[in-house]
Phi, psi and omega in degrees: 000327180297322182293325178288323179293317177298321181297317183274358174295334179274125184299325181294324180295319178298320180294316177302316178298323178296321182294323183260011182291319186250350179211155179276129183231148174282158181301323179294320180294319174299314181304325181297342180276358188228154176263048178225170183290157177296321174304322179296316177295320178300322176295318180296319180294324178297316178297317179296321178294316180294333176282351181080015185267340174229154174250154181238134176229134180268132174231094187068236180268355181275145172248122182254136185239146179213142175297148176257091185305328181292322179289323179291321177298322178293321179294315178300318179296322178297309180296324180290334181296325176294314175306310183297318180296315178299322179295318180298317179295319177298315176303312180300315179300314180295323180292321178295318178296322179293320177298317178296320179295323178292320180293320179298315181298321179295319180294319180291328178288332178286343180276000000 
């Protein structure tokens, strides 16, 4: 999971994932969307592949890339677990604050 998180930390890699989400593209086609060298895009693709976020298929001399939705779903679930935990903690803190406020209100009404 660490490799996937590091892979998506780079904005160009996230954009590459968007490009290959719905269609399989050759490395050269992907590179045309960016103002960097083709070797730089190849390096980004290698990182995404090693992280398991894209698959590579060879067709003759071309390398075709496609997002791996199952791996991205696992990454999403992992990241959402942090969100869910933080929401639970926020809810708990809000409920505690509400209880403190209710107790304060009762004390002040009793005076």
